[in-house]
Each structure stands twice: as C-alpha cells, then as structure tokens.
C-alpha positions in Angstrom: 13.1 74.5 -62.5 9.9 74.0 -61.2 10.2 70.1 -62.1 13.5 69.6 -60.4 11.8 71.4 -57.3 8.4 69.6 -57.2 10.5 66.1 -57.7 12.6 67.2 -54.7 9.6 68.1 -52.4 7.6 64.6 -53.3 11.1 62.8 -52.5 11.3 64.8 -49.1 7.5 63.6 -48.5 8.2 60.1 -49.5 11.2 60.0 -47.3 8.9 60.9 -43.9 6.2 58.9 -45.1 8.2 55.8 -44.9 8.9 56.5 -41.4 5.7 57.5 -40.6 4.1 54.0 -42.3 6.9 52.1 -40.6 5.9 53.7 -37.2 1.7 53.1 -37.3 0.1 50.9 -35.3 3.1 49.8 -33.2 2.9 50.3 -29.6 6.7 50.6 -28.7 9.4 53.4 -30.2 10.9 52.5 -33.5 14.2 53.8 -34.2 16.7 54.3 -37.2 19.1 56.2 -38.8 19.1 58.0 -42.0 22.2 58.5 -43.9 23.2 60.3 -47.2 22.4 57.2 -49.0 19.6 55.3 -46.8 16.9 55.0 -44.5 17.9 52.2 -42.3 15.0 51.0 -40.0 17.0 49.3 -37.3 15.8 47.1 -34.3 15.2 48.7 -30.9 17.0 47.0 -28.2 16.0 49.0 -24.9 14.6 46.8 -22.2 11.4 49.1 -21.9 10.6 49.9 -25.7 7.3 51.4 -25.2 8.7 54.6 -23.8 12.4 54.2 -25.0 14.5 53.5 -27.6 18.5 52.2 -28.0 20.3 51.5 -31.6 22.9 48.6 -31.3 26.1 49.7 -31.1 27.0 47.3 -34.0 24.9 48.7 -35.9 25.5 51.8 -35.5 29.5 51.3 -36.4 28.2 49.1 -39.2 26.7 51.9 -40.8 29.0 54.8 -40.0 31.9 53.0 -41.4 30.1 52.9 -44.5 27.7 56.0 -44.8 27.6 59.5 -43.1 24.4 60.0 -41.0 22.2 62.7 -41.6 20.2 62.3 -38.8 19.0 59.5 -35.8 15.2 58.9 -35.9 12.8 57.4 -33.8 8.9 57.3 -32.8 7.2 58.4 -29.8 4.2 55.8 -29.7 2.2 57.6 -27.3 3.5 61.5 -26.9 4.3 64.2 -28.5 7.1 64.6 -30.7 8.9 66.6 -28.1 12.5 65.5 -27.3 12.4 64.0 -23.5 15.0 64.9 -21.3 16.7 61.5 -22.0 16.2 62.3 -25.6 17.9 65.7 -25.4 20.9 63.8 -23.7 21.2 61.7 -26.1 21.0 64.0 -29.0 23.7 66.3 -27.4 25.9 63.0 -26.5 26.2 61.8 -29.8 26.4 65.2 -31.9 24.2 64.1 -34.6 20.6 66.1 -35.5 17.3 63.9 -34.2 14.4 63.2 -35.9 10.8 62.2 -33.6 8.1 61.4 -34.7 4.7 61.4 -32.9 2.1 58.8 -33.5 -0.4 59.8 -31.5 0.1 63.4 -33.0 0.6 62.4 -36.1 3.8 65.0 -36.1 7.4 65.5 -36.5 10.5 67.2 -34.4 13.7 67.9 -36.0 16.1 68.7 -32.7 19.7 70.2 -33.6 22.3 69.2 -30.9 24.2 72.5 -31.9 21.9 75.0 -31.4 19.2 73.1 -29.2 16.6 74.5 -31.8 13.3 72.4 -32.4 11.5 72.4 -35.5 8.2 70.8 -35.7 6.3 69.9 -39.1 3.8 67.6 -40.2 3.5 66.0 -43.9 
C-alpha cells in the first residue's frame, strides 16, 4: 500500500510540475484543461494575454466531446495565484473547478465554483 501511495504522489507532483514548467519564463497567461485522461496545453486567444486568458470554443468542445473535464487551469504571469473577479465569474459560469498557477509566487490556487472555497499549495 505504501508503494501505491508513493507512486500516486509522484504522479500527482509530476502533473503540477508540467504546468509549472510550461508557464515559467512566459510574460503572458498560459491556459489549458485537465481531464480524466490528459493534461491539455491550449493556446490563449485573449487579446490581452498578459493579464487574461481565453480558451477557444473549438478547443473546449473538441475536448469535452471525448473526455471528462477535471478542471480548467491558467497561470498568472505577474500576480498572485488568487482568482481575479474575472476568474471567479468564469469559473462560476462554466461550473468547472479551476486551478491557477502564479509564476511570480511559484504556487497554486485551486478554486471550487460550487462552494467558492480556495485552497493554496506549493509543490
């Protein structure tokens, strides 16, 4: 049982490390979708990528046709991992859990759109 637990934690850390490595050294918000099968790195199509993100409807619908969304993730290139008012509205509107990675602070915030709770963590 300890071996399984240890390998699960290792896999869990690698999952977040991939997001961390993808977002580091970028001066714009990165974004993607985590599903029950894959971690998708998607193009940010927002006009102001430095401070906002937007996933194309085509990318979103292509993913949800084949997979179950676990959460939608994006980075904050300059600010904290705290959700902005736009992030909160977006998460409440689409009703998916959200993960935000702060490049500046090197930490994560997980947001639950049902309970409005936020959990901060580092890896």
